N, C-alpha and C positions, 0 to 999 in steps of 0.2 A: 626153293621152299618145298618142304616135304608134303606128302599127301595128307598127313594128319593135321598139318598146320595151314592147309589151303584155306583161303578166305571164302566166306559164304557169299555167293553172288546173287543179288536180288534184281530181277527184272521188274521195272515199275511202269505201269500204264496210268496216265492221268494228265492233268494240266502240266505244262512245262513248270518245273520246280522253281524257276526264277520269274514266273509270271506273277503279276500283281493280283492274284485271285486267292480266295480262301483255300481252295483245293491245292493250288500251287504252293501256297505258303506252308500248309501243313505237311505236304510231301517234302518240302525243303527242310523243315524241322526234323522229320523222320530220318531223312538221308543224313543230315549233319550229325544227328544223334548216333546212329549206328556206325557211320564211318569213323567217328571219334574213338570207337572201341578198337579199331584196327583189325577187326575180325570180319568186316564186310566190304564188299564191292558193290557198286550200283551201276546198272545200265538202265537208263530211263528213255522211254518213248514220250517226248514232251509235246503234247498237243494243245488243242483248245486256244490257239492264238495264231496270228498271222506271222509267218517267218520271212525274214529277208534272205536267209541262207539256210540250206539244209545239210551242211556239213556237220559231222559229229562235233560236239563241244566238250572239251575236257575242263571240268570245273575244279579249280584248284582251291586249296585252303590250308591253313596252318595246322589243322587238327586231323588231317588224313593224308595218306600217301598219294603222290602224283599218279594219275591214271586210274584211281579207284572210283571216280565218279564221271561217267560219260553220258551225255544227253544227246539223243538223236531226234532232231526236230521232225515232227510228222504232222500231217493234216488229220483232223479228227483225233481218234485215239488209237489208230492202227487198223490192221486188217488180218484176216486169217493167214494170208500168204506171208505177210510181214512177220507174224508171230512164229510161224513154222520155220522161217529162215533164221530168226534170232535164236530160237530154241537150240538149233543144231550148230550154229556158229559160235554162240556165247555159252551154251550149256549152263544156264542159271540154275540155282538151287531152290529158289522161291519166286513165285510170281505174285507181286503185290499190285493191286489196282484199286482205284478210288474214283468215285463220283456217283451220280445217279445211275441205277441199273438199266435205264432206257438205252444207255450208250454201249452196253456190253452184251446184248443178246447174241451177237456174232461170236463173242469170246466164249460164252458158256456153251454154244453149239459145238465148239471143238474141244470141250473139256476132256473128252475121251482120248484126245491126242496129247493133252497137257498133263493131266493129273497122274497118269502112270509114271511120269518122269519127275514131278515135283508138286508140292502142295500149292493150291491157289488160295491166296489170302485177300479178302475184300474189306477195305475200309469203307463202311457202308453209310450212305446218306439217304435218309428217308424222312419226309416231312410230317406225315399225318396219318391218322386213322381214316376209315375202317381198316381192320387188319387185311393187308393185301395178299389174299390167298393165291393170286396169280403170280406172286413172286416166289412161291414155295419151290418151284422147279429150279429157280436160279440159286436159292439158298442151299438146296440139297446138292447142287452141283459145285459147291464150294467147300473147301476143307475147314477154313477158319474165317469167321466174320468178326471184325472189330467195329462196334457200333458207335456212331458219332454222338448220340444223345440218349437220354433216358427213354424217349419216345421210340427211337430206332431199336434200342436194346429190347424193350418190351415186345415190339412187333416181331422181331426175329425169334424171340423165345416162344411166342405163341404160334407163329406160322410154321416154323421149322425147328421144333424142340430138340431134334437129334443133331443139329448142326452146332459145332463149337462156336460160342458167341461170347465176346468180351465187351464190356463198356469201356471205351477209350475216348473220352471227349477231347475236343480241341484244347489248345493251351495258348497262353500268351507269354511272351518273353518279357518279364517285368524289368529286365535291365534296359529295355528300350521303351516299353509302354509303362510309364511311371509318372508320379506327380512331380511337376517341375516347380521351380521357385516363381513367385509372383513377378519378380523383376525380369526373369527370362521370358515368361509368357507375355508380359507387357511389351518387351522389346520386340518379340516375334510379331505381335499384333501390329505394332507401329510400322514395322518394315514390310509386312505382307498384306495386311488388310486394314489400312488406316481409315477407310471409309466406314468401317464397322464400329468405330469408337462410339461409346455411349449406348450401344444397342445390346440387348440380351441376345446371345447367339445360340441357335439350335443347329446341330450338325447332322448331316445325313451322308454316310459313306457306303455306297452300294453300287452295283452295276445297274445301269438304266435298262431294266428288263420288265416285262409285263407284270410278273408276280410281285415285283418290288413296289408297285403302286406309286410310281414316281410322279405321274400327272396329278393324281388325287392329292398326294402329299403337297405338291407345289400350290395348287389352287386352294386347298383347305387351309394351308398355312397363311396364304394371302388374306383369306377372310378373317382369320384370327388377327393378323396384323392390322387390318382395318379397325378391329374392335379395341385394340390396345394402343393404336397409333403406329403407323408404319415406320416412323422414325425411331421407335423404341425397340424394335426387334429385327432380326435377320435370320434367314435360313441359308446356311452354306451347304451346297450339294456338291460333293466330290464325286464326279461321275462323267461319263461321256454323253453330252446332251444330244448327240447325233447317232447313238448306238442303234444299229439296224434292228435290234431286238427290243427296243423301247420306243418311247415317244420323243418327238422333237421338242425338247424342253425350251430351247431358245425361241421357237415360234410361239409357244404358250405364253412365255414371259412377254414377248412383244405384242401379241394380239390382245392380251388382257391388260396391257399398259401397266405392268407392275415392275418396270425396270428402274425403280427409284431407290434401290439399295436394300430392299427387303429380301430379295432373292439374289444370292451370289453363287454362280456356278464355277467350280474349280475343276478343270478337265486336264490339268498337267500331271503327268506321272511323277510321283514324289517318293523319296525313300522313307522307310519306316520311322526314322527319327523326326522327320518333318511332320509326318502324320501324327505322331505322338504329341507334337507341339500344338497341332490343331485341336486334338481331343482336349488338351489342357486349356486351350483358349475358349472352348465351347462351354456353355452353361449346362447343356443337355444334348445327348445324342439320341436320334430317333430311328426306329425301324418299324414300319407298318406293313411289311410283306404279308401276302395272304397265305404264303407257304414258305417256311424257312427251316432247312435242315439243322442249322445251328445259328449262324449269324455272327461272324467273327468281329465285325466292326463294333458292335455293342459290348462285346467282351473286352476288346482293347480299350474302349472308352471307360469301362468300370475299372480296369487296371490303372488308368490315369486319374481315378477318383472323380470322374464325371458321371453323374446319374443318367439314366436312360428312360425313354418312353418306348414301349414295344407292344406289338400285338401278341396276345397269349396263344401263340401257335408254335409248333415244332420245338426247336432247341431254345428259342427265346424265353420260353416259360421258366426254364431252370436257371436262366441268368438273372432275371429280374427279382426272383424270390427263392429262398431256400425252404419255403413252406412256413416259416415263422417271421423272418425279417423281410423287408422290401428294400430294393436298391434303386428304385425309380418308380415308374407308374406302369402297371400292366393293364392293357385294355382287352376286355373280353370281346370276342367276335360277336357282331350283331347278327351275322348269318353264317351258317355252315352248309354251303351248297355242295352236293355231290357232283363233281365234274369228272371228266375222263377223256380218254382217247382210245384208239385201237391198241396202243402199247400199254397204257395205264387205264384199265377199264373203269376204275372208280377211286376217288380220293376226295377228302374234304378240302374245300377251298375256304379258308377262314377270312371273312371280310369284316372290318370294323366299320362303324358309321362315322360320318362327318361330325355329328354332334358329340360323340364320345371322344373323338380325337381332339376336337377343339377344347372340350372340357379338360382333357389331360394337359394340353398346352397352357390353358389358363391356370390350372392348379400348379404347374411347375413355375409359371411366370410369377404367380403371387406368393410363392415361397420366399423366405428371406435367403440371403446368400449363405447364411450359417446353416439353414435347414438343408439346402442343396448340398453343401459341403459335407454334412453329416451322412446324407444318403450315399454320397460318393465314397466316403471313407469306409462305410460298411460294405459297399460294393467291391472295393479293392480288397478288403479282407476276405470276402466271399471268393474272389478270383484266386487269391493266394492260397486259400484253403482247398479249393476244389478243382482249379484249372491251372495250377502252376506248372511252369516249364520243367522243373526238376522231376516232379511226379510223372509228367508226360514222357520224359526221356527214359526214366526207369521202367515205366510200363512197356514201352516199345522194345527196349533191350531185352527185358524178361520175356515178353511175348514172342519175339522173333527167335531168340535163343531156344525157347521151349518148342516152337514149331519145328525148327531144324532138327532138334534132338528127337522129337516125337515122330515126325513124319519122314525125315530123311529126304534124299533126292537121288534120282538116277539109279545107280546100283544098290543104294541103301534105302530106297523108297519103302515106306511102311504105311499101314493104315488105309490103303486104298485097294478096292476090288473093282474090276471092270465088269463084274457080273453080280447077280443076286439070285437067290433061290426063291421061287414062288410056287405055292401049291395050287394046282389047277383042279377045280372041283369036277 
């Protein structure tokens, strides 16, 4: 292969692209999209999960050349020593990294070693205001930011207006997450959840983590169930009930004596096609996180024409309404507390009240099947218009092509200076 036709090599840091997480799923979409052009190669450091083996994994597919996508399992997201080694052994042209900036302080601290060789591209997740001025040093140490939501895009524009910033929201593959026939849904329900027959089903698909409010959701839903009759409703929680970052959900169910079918916990890892069947089976999907960068589960639900109930925080806000139409029920936070840590000095934590949540459940429960179906149809159209997979693919191809042309790499590196002129009074 000639030097002119050499493939553009992308080094990726983030969740393992085959992991069942929002970050992993989106990185998988990005990799598959760029690889299908046959202009790119991917070397991924796949973290954020427990690995059985640490040997490099060659991911094969029909739409790219063998050997063009290699994943190296790592603990965490990598280290300075690991990055230095990969840079000089693999010689990538672009560094792409994704997730919360708390995990990448170490990476930005060595940007003076990376950016003279290649551009750093950050697919940025940020949940809420106030404007995080403490992130400015990180934004300024990045060549290009792709912002995951309208909230994130506005934050980067205000905090670091000189940094190149693009709005590139998540996407859903509508070939998988789509409306299924009533007969297929009925057959799936009969074979997988026969005990839920006759109950209105609410679905929750999230990691069992503190900010997801899994314990509050479980107990508040149970109170709602008592009000409408526990035999009439159920909440399916697709999550790990023993996740060390969350609450012991099985203990809550047992201690509160609510193991009568109103709460169903599904902790088996399932493929996307099965997940799509559950969204179709559900009457409503719920997410009441106190902070949510985007919230992929509710977007997938809307793509399947199932309406949503969400907290009006982060990226959830732009899913449930386009400013004119509503595609479910949005709950305004009852409190916006400023919380923080040494790494994140301040950020709003948006908490809804039990009363508002139960009122939303009652409102959805009291709708007719036709009214819920209408919300779902509008939601699916909203997804097709604003978060479709084709636009997502085209945006990433255009963005990465432009980055490589504009900034170059190694001997062709452009647009980066390791020094700046300052006037000293």
